[in-house]
GUSE-646400 format. One record per residue: residue number from 1; x, y, z of N, C-alpha, C in turn. Coordinates in nm, 3 decimals, always signed. Example, Ala and Ser with C-alpha at 12.3 -4.5 7.8 and 13.67 -1.06 7.14 Angstrom:
BEGIN
<rec resi="1" n_px="+1.319" n_py="-0.569" n_pz="+0.780" ca_px="+1.230" ca_py="-0.450" ca_pz="+0.780" c_px="+1.320" c_py="-0.330" c_pz="+0.780"/>
<rec resi="2" n_px="+1.285" n_py="-0.225" n_pz="+0.708" ca_px="+1.367" ca_py="-0.106" ca_pz="+0.714" c_px="+1.290" c_py="+0.003" c_pz="+0.787"/>
END
This chain:
BEGIN
<rec resi="1" n_px="-0.250" n_py="+4.296" n_pz="+4.147" ca_px="-0.229" ca_py="+4.278" ca_pz="+4.289" c_px="-0.252" c_py="+4.411" c_pz="+4.359"/>
<rec resi="2" n_px="-0.159" n_py="+4.503" n_pz="+4.349" ca_px="-0.179" ca_py="+4.634" ca_pz="+4.406" c_px="-0.149" c_py="+4.640" c_pz="+4.554"/>
<rec resi="3" n_px="-0.182" n_py="+4.754" n_pz="+4.610" ca_px="-0.157" ca_py="+4.780" ca_pz="+4.752" c_px="-0.274" c_py="+4.727" c_pz="+4.834"/>
<rec resi="4" n_px="-0.248" n_py="+4.631" n_pz="+4.922" ca_px="-0.355" ca_py="+4.572" ca_pz="+5.003" c_px="-0.354" c_py="+4.626" c_pz="+5.146"/>
<rec resi="5" n_px="-0.272" n_py="+4.727" n_pz="+5.175" ca_px="-0.261" ca_py="+4.778" ca_pz="+5.312" c_px="-0.392" c_py="+4.838" c_pz="+5.361"/>
<rec resi="6" n_px="-0.476" n_py="+4.887" n_pz="+5.270" ca_px="-0.604" ca_py="+4.943" ca_pz="+5.312" c_px="-0.692" c_py="+4.838" c_pz="+5.378"/>
<rec resi="7" n_px="-0.679" n_py="+4.712" n_pz="+5.336" ca_px="-0.758" ca_py="+4.605" ca_pz="+5.396" c_px="-0.710" c_py="+4.573" c_pz="+5.538"/>
<rec resi="8" n_px="-0.581" n_py="+4.589" n_pz="+5.562" ca_px="-0.527" ca_py="+4.559" ca_pz="+5.694" c_px="-0.572" c_py="+4.661" c_pz="+5.797"/>
<rec resi="9" n_px="-0.614" n_py="+4.777" n_pz="+5.752" ca_px="-0.663" ca_py="+4.880" ca_pz="+5.844" c_px="-0.811" c_py="+4.865" c_pz="+5.873"/>
<rec resi="10" n_px="-0.878" n_py="+4.780" n_pz="+5.801" ca_px="-1.021" ca_py="+4.761" ca_pz="+5.817" c_px="-1.046" c_py="+4.660" c_pz="+5.929"/>
<rec resi="11" n_px="-1.083" n_py="+4.709" n_pz="+6.045" ca_px="-1.100" ca_py="+4.621" ca_pz="+6.162" c_px="-1.212" c_py="+4.518" c_pz="+6.142"/>
<rec resi="12" n_px="-1.314" n_py="+4.555" n_pz="+6.067" ca_px="-1.424" ca_py="+4.461" ca_pz="+6.043" c_px="-1.374" c_py="+4.340" c_pz="+5.964"/>
<rec resi="13" n_px="-1.292" n_py="+4.362" n_pz="+5.862" ca_px="-1.238" ca_py="+4.252" ca_pz="+5.782" c_px="-1.145" c_py="+4.167" c_pz="+5.867"/>
<rec resi="14" n_px="-1.060" n_py="+4.229" n_pz="+5.947" ca_px="-0.969" ca_py="+4.154" ca_pz="+6.033" c_px="-1.045" c_py="+4.070" c_pz="+6.135"/>
<rec resi="15" n_px="-1.151" n_py="+4.126" n_pz="+6.192" ca_px="-1.230" ca_py="+4.053" ca_pz="+6.291" c_px="-1.302" c_py="+3.934" c_pz="+6.226"/>
<rec resi="16" n_px="-1.355" n_py="+3.953" n_pz="+6.106" ca_px="-1.422" ca_py="+3.843" ca_pz="+6.036" c_px="-1.322" c_py="+3.733" c_pz="+6.002"/>
<rec resi="17" n_px="-1.203" n_py="+3.771" n_pz="+5.956" ca_px="-1.099" ca_py="+3.673" ca_pz="+5.924" c_px="-1.056" c_py="+3.599" c_pz="+6.051"/>
<rec resi="18" n_px="-1.042" n_py="+3.671" n_pz="+6.162" ca_px="-1.005" ca_py="+3.609" ca_pz="+6.290" c_px="-1.111" c_py="+3.510" c_pz="+6.335"/>
<rec resi="19" n_px="-1.237" n_py="+3.544" n_pz="+6.318" ca_px="-1.346" ca_py="+3.451" ca_pz="+6.353" c_px="-1.339" c_py="+3.325" c_pz="+6.268"/>
<rec resi="20" n_px="-1.308" n_py="+3.341" n_pz="+6.139" ca_px="-1.295" ca_py="+3.224" ca_pz="+6.052" c_px="-1.179" c_py="+3.136" c_pz="+6.097"/>
<rec resi="21" n_px="-1.066" n_py="+3.196" n_pz="+6.130" ca_px="-0.951" ca_py="+3.120" ca_pz="+6.180" c_px="-0.986" c_py="+3.044" c_pz="+6.308"/>
<rec resi="22" n_px="-1.049" n_py="+3.114" n_pz="+6.402" ca_px="-1.085" ca_py="+3.051" ca_pz="+6.529" c_px="-1.182" c_py="+2.935" c_pz="+6.505"/>
<rec resi="23" n_px="-1.276" n_py="+2.952" n_pz="+6.415" ca_px="-1.373" ca_py="+2.846" ca_pz="+6.383" c_px="-1.301" c_py="+2.722" c_pz="+6.329"/>
<rec resi="24" n_px="-1.210" n_py="+2.742" n_pz="+6.234" ca_px="-1.141" ca_py="+2.627" ca_pz="+6.175" c_px="-1.041" c_py="+2.565" c_pz="+6.272"/>
<rec resi="25" n_px="-0.980" n_py="+2.645" n_pz="+6.359" ca_px="-0.894" ca_py="+2.588" ca_pz="+6.464" c_px="-0.977" c_py="+2.498" c_pz="+6.554"/>
<rec resi="26" n_px="-1.096" n_py="+2.545" n_pz="+6.594" ca_px="-1.183" ca_py="+2.467" ca_pz="+6.683" c_px="-1.225" c_py="+2.337" c_pz="+6.615"/>
<rec resi="27" n_px="-1.260" n_py="+2.344" n_pz="+6.486" ca_px="-1.297" ca_py="+2.222" ca_pz="+6.413" c_px="-1.181" c_py="+2.123" c_pz="+6.409"/>
<rec resi="28" n_px="-1.061" n_py="+2.170" n_pz="+6.382" ca_px="-0.944" ca_py="+2.082" ca_pz="+6.374" c_px="-0.910" c_py="+2.022" c_pz="+6.509"/>
<rec resi="29" n_px="-0.918" n_py="+2.101" n_pz="+6.613" ca_px="-0.888" ca_py="+2.052" ca_pz="+6.748" c_px="-0.987" c_py="+1.943" c_pz="+6.788"/>
<rec resi="30" n_px="-1.114" n_py="+1.962" n_pz="+6.756" ca_px="-1.215" ca_py="+1.860" ca_pz="+6.787" c_px="-1.187" c_py="+1.730" c_pz="+6.712"/>
<rec resi="31" n_px="-1.135" n_py="+1.745" n_pz="+6.590" ca_px="-1.102" ca_py="+1.627" ca_pz="+6.510" c_px="-0.981" c_py="+1.553" c_pz="+6.567"/>
<rec resi="32" n_px="-0.880" n_py="+1.629" n_pz="+6.610" ca_px="-0.756" ca_py="+1.569" ca_pz="+6.661" c_px="-0.770" c_py="+1.516" c_pz="+6.803"/>
<rec resi="33" n_px="-0.847" n_py="+1.587" n_pz="+6.886" ca_px="-0.859" ca_py="+1.553" ca_pz="+7.028" c_px="-1.006" c_py="+1.547" c_pz="+7.069"/>
<rec resi="34" n_px="-1.080" n_py="+1.448" n_pz="+7.022" ca_px="-1.225" ca_py="+1.445" ca_pz="+7.050" c_px="-1.260" c_py="+1.428" c_pz="+7.198"/>
<rec resi="35" n_px="-1.170" n_py="+1.371" n_pz="+7.277" ca_px="-1.200" ca_py="+1.347" ca_pz="+7.418" c_px="-1.158" c_py="+1.462" c_pz="+7.510"/>
<rec resi="36" n_px="-1.094" n_py="+1.563" n_pz="+7.455" ca_px="-1.047" ca_py="+1.674" ca_pz="+7.537" c_px="-1.136" c_py="+1.796" c_pz="+7.516"/>
<rec resi="37" n_px="-1.144" n_py="+1.878" n_pz="+7.618" ca_px="-1.222" ca_py="+2.002" ca_pz="+7.610" c_px="-1.123" c_py="+2.116" c_pz="+7.581"/>
<rec resi="38" n_px="-1.101" n_py="+2.141" n_pz="+7.452" ca_px="-1.010" ca_py="+2.246" ca_pz="+7.409" c_px="-1.092" c_py="+2.371" c_pz="+7.378"/>
<rec resi="39" n_px="-1.050" n_py="+2.484" n_pz="+7.433" ca_px="-1.118" ca_py="+2.612" ca_pz="+7.411" c_px="-1.033" c_py="+2.695" c_pz="+7.315"/>
<rec resi="40" n_px="-1.095" n_py="+2.744" n_pz="+7.209" ca_px="-1.030" ca_py="+2.839" ca_pz="+7.119" c_px="-1.095" c_py="+2.974" c_pz="+7.147"/>
<rec resi="41" n_px="-1.015" n_py="+3.068" n_pz="+7.188" ca_px="-1.068" ca_py="+3.198" ca_pz="+7.233" c_px="-1.014" c_py="+3.310" c_pz="+7.145"/>
<rec resi="42" n_px="-1.101" n_py="+3.400" n_pz="+7.107" ca_px="-1.068" ca_py="+3.517" ca_pz="+7.027" c_px="-1.097" c_py="+3.639" c_pz="+7.111"/>
<rec resi="43" n_px="-1.003" n_py="+3.731" n_pz="+7.120" ca_px="-1.027" ca_py="+3.851" ca_pz="+7.199" c_px="-0.914" c_py="+3.951" c_pz="+7.186"/>
<rec resi="44" n_px="-0.932" n_py="+4.064" n_pz="+7.248" ca_px="-0.830" ca_py="+4.168" ca_pz="+7.249" c_px="-0.746" c_py="+4.157" c_pz="+7.375"/>
<rec resi="45" n_px="-0.616" n_py="+4.163" n_pz="+7.355" ca_px="-0.519" ca_py="+4.166" ca_pz="+7.465" c_px="-0.536" c_py="+4.047" c_pz="+7.560"/>
<rec resi="46" n_px="-0.549" n_py="+3.928" n_pz="+7.503" ca_px="-0.559" ca_py="+3.807" ca_pz="+7.584" c_px="-0.423" c_py="+3.773" c_pz="+7.644"/>
<rec resi="47" n_px="-0.421" n_py="+3.740" n_pz="+7.769" ca_px="-0.302" ca_py="+3.691" ca_pz="+7.838" c_px="-0.180" c_py="+3.780" c_pz="+7.813"/>
<rec resi="48" n_px="-0.199" n_py="+3.911" n_pz="+7.811" ca_px="-0.088" ca_py="+4.004" ca_pz="+7.799" c_px="-0.045" c_py="+4.034" c_pz="+7.656"/>
<rec resi="49" n_px="-0.107" n_py="+3.973" n_pz="+7.557" ca_px="-0.074" ca_py="+4.002" ca_pz="+7.417" c_px="-0.135" c_py="+4.136" c_pz="+7.378"/>
<rec resi="50" n_px="-0.081" n_py="+4.196" n_pz="+7.275" ca_px="-0.133" ca_py="+4.323" ca_pz="+7.226" c_px="-0.227" c_py="+4.301" c_pz="+7.108"/>
<rec resi="51" n_px="-0.339" n_py="+4.372" n_pz="+7.106" ca_px="-0.431" ca_py="+4.366" ca_pz="+6.993" c_px="-0.515" c_py="+4.240" c_pz="+6.991"/>
<rec resi="52" n_px="-0.571" n_py="+4.214" n_pz="+6.874" ca_px="-0.659" ca_py="+4.099" ca_pz="+6.853" c_px="-0.577" c_py="+3.971" c_pz="+6.854"/>
<rec resi="53" n_px="-0.620" n_py="+3.872" n_pz="+6.931" ca_px="-0.545" ca_py="+3.747" ca_pz="+6.947" c_px="-0.639" c_py="+3.628" c_pz="+6.940"/>
<rec resi="54" n_px="-0.581" n_py="+3.515" n_pz="+6.902" ca_px="-0.650" ca_py="+3.386" ca_pz="+6.910" c_px="-0.561" c_py="+3.296" c_pz="+6.995"/>
<rec resi="55" n_px="-0.619" n_py="+3.233" n_pz="+7.093" ca_px="-0.544" ca_py="+3.140" ca_pz="+7.176" c_px="-0.626" c_py="+3.014" c_pz="+7.197"/>
<rec resi="56" n_px="-0.560" n_py="+2.907" n_pz="+7.232" ca_px="-0.633" ca_py="+2.785" ca_pz="+7.266" c_px="-0.570" c_py="+2.721" c_pz="+7.388"/>
<rec resi="57" n_px="-0.654" n_py="+2.655" n_pz="+7.466" ca_px="-0.607" ca_py="+2.590" ca_pz="+7.587" c_px="-0.703" c_py="+2.478" c_pz="+7.623"/>
<rec resi="58" n_px="-0.655" n_py="+2.387" n_pz="+7.704" ca_px="-0.742" ca_py="+2.279" ca_pz="+7.751" c_px="-0.814" c_py="+2.326" c_pz="+7.876"/>
<rec resi="59" n_px="-0.944" n_py="+2.315" n_pz="+7.875" ca_px="-1.026" ca_py="+2.358" ca_pz="+7.989" c_px="-1.008" c_py="+2.259" c_pz="+8.104"/>
<rec resi="60" n_px="-1.009" n_py="+2.311" n_pz="+8.223" ca_px="-0.999" ca_py="+2.229" ca_pz="+8.343" c_px="-1.129" c_py="+2.152" c_pz="+8.359"/>
<rec resi="61" n_px="-1.117" n_py="+2.021" n_pz="+8.377" ca_px="-1.237" ca_py="+1.939" ca_pz="+8.391" c_px="-1.274" c_py="+1.916" c_pz="+8.537"/>
<rec resi="62" n_px="-1.183" n_py="+1.952" n_pz="+8.628" ca_px="-1.211" ca_py="+1.936" ca_pz="+8.771" c_px="-1.285" c_py="+2.058" c_pz="+8.823"/>
<rec resi="63" n_px="-1.373" n_py="+2.035" n_pz="+8.918" ca_px="-1.438" ca_py="+2.147" ca_pz="+8.983" c_px="-1.339" c_py="+2.210" c_pz="+9.081"/>
<rec resi="64" n_px="-1.362" n_py="+2.333" n_pz="+9.115" ca_px="-1.275" ca_py="+2.403" ca_pz="+9.209" c_px="-1.275" c_py="+2.333" c_pz="+9.344"/>
<rec resi="65" n_px="-1.389" n_py="+2.283" n_pz="+9.388" ca_px="-1.398" ca_py="+2.215" ca_pz="+9.517" c_px="-1.313" c_py="+2.089" c_pz="+9.522"/>
<rec resi="66" n_px="-1.318" n_py="+2.007" n_pz="+9.417" ca_px="-1.238" ca_py="+1.884" ca_pz="+9.416" c_px="-1.090" c_py="+1.916" c_pz="+9.402"/>
<rec resi="67" n_px="-1.057" n_py="+2.022" n_pz="+9.330" ca_px="-0.918" ca_py="+2.064" ca_pz="+9.319" c_px="-0.864" c_py="+2.108" c_pz="+9.454"/>
<rec resi="68" n_px="-0.940" n_py="+2.187" n_pz="+9.527" ca_px="-0.897" ca_py="+2.232" ca_pz="+9.660" c_px="-0.886" c_py="+2.116" c_pz="+9.758"/>
<rec resi="69" n_px="-0.978" n_py="+2.020" n_pz="+9.748" ca_px="-0.972" ca_py="+1.903" ca_pz="+9.835" c_px="-0.843" c_py="+1.824" c_pz="+9.808"/>
<rec resi="70" n_px="-0.805" n_py="+1.811" n_pz="+9.683" ca_px="-0.681" ca_py="+1.742" ca_pz="+9.648" c_px="-0.559" c_py="+1.814" c_pz="+9.701"/>
<rec resi="71" n_px="-0.560" n_py="+1.945" n_pz="+9.696" ca_px="-0.449" ca_py="+2.024" ca_pz="+9.750" c_px="-0.439" c_py="+2.006" c_pz="+9.901"/>
<rec resi="72" n_px="-0.554" n_py="+2.004" n_pz="+9.971" ca_px="-0.553" ca_py="+1.984" ca_pz="+10.116" c_px="-0.497" c_py="+1.846" c_pz="+10.151"/>
<rec resi="73" n_px="-0.536" n_py="+1.743" n_pz="+10.073" ca_px="-0.483" ca_py="+1.609" ca_pz="+10.099" c_px="-0.332" c_py="+1.606" c_pz="+10.080"/>
<rec resi="74" n_px="-0.282" n_py="+1.671" n_pz="+9.976" ca_px="-0.138" ca_py="+1.675" ca_pz="+9.953" c_px="-0.069" c_py="+1.750" c_pz="+10.066"/>
<rec resi="75" n_px="-0.129" n_py="+1.858" n_pz="+10.111" ca_px="-0.072" ca_py="+1.939" ca_pz="+10.219" c_px="-0.061" c_py="+1.856" c_pz="+10.347"/>
<rec resi="76" n_px="-0.165" n_py="+1.779" n_pz="+10.377" ca_px="-0.161" ca_py="+1.694" ca_pz="+10.496" c_px="-0.051" c_py="+1.589" c_pz="+10.486"/>
<rec resi="77" n_px="-0.035" n_py="+1.530" n_pz="+10.368" ca_px="+0.068" ca_py="+1.427" ca_pz="+10.349" c_px="+0.208" c_py="+1.486" c_pz="+10.369"/>
<rec resi="78" n_px="+0.228" n_py="+1.608" n_pz="+10.326" ca_px="+0.360" ca_py="+1.672" ca_pz="+10.342" c_px="+0.392" c_py="+1.686" c_pz="+10.489"/>
<rec resi="79" n_px="+0.296" n_py="+1.726" n_pz="+10.571" ca_px="+0.322" ca_py="+1.743" ca_pz="+10.714" c_px="+0.338" c_py="+1.610" c_pz="+10.785"/>
<rec resi="80" n_px="+0.267" n_py="+1.507" n_pz="+10.739" ca_px="+0.281" ca_py="+1.376" ca_pz="+10.799" c_px="+0.420" c_py="+1.320" c_pz="+10.776"/>
<rec resi="81" n_px="+0.475" n_py="+1.340" n_pz="+10.659" ca_px="+0.604" ca_py="+1.283" ca_pz="+10.624" c_px="+0.723" c_py="+1.364" c_pz="+10.675"/>
<rec resi="82" n_px="+0.704" n_py="+1.484" n_pz="+10.718" ca_px="+0.816" ca_py="+1.567" ca_pz="+10.764" c_px="+0.868" c_py="+1.522" c_pz="+10.896"/>
END
């Protein structure tokens, strides 16, 4: 077995392992949720985390324009009912 700490300092090995994890996460997510657009993202300091991170989230399927139109409709309804 021995001391494996030297491998943990090798950024190339860590990055390759992280890419493999992200790949298999993406494959599994597609299998579990075929109708959803799930993004698996690998990067440094994502969303306030420190160092190399892997995160996943569901991508927004609405366009910004339709989202803003929906907010305006809700805003109008609030003023109508007040």
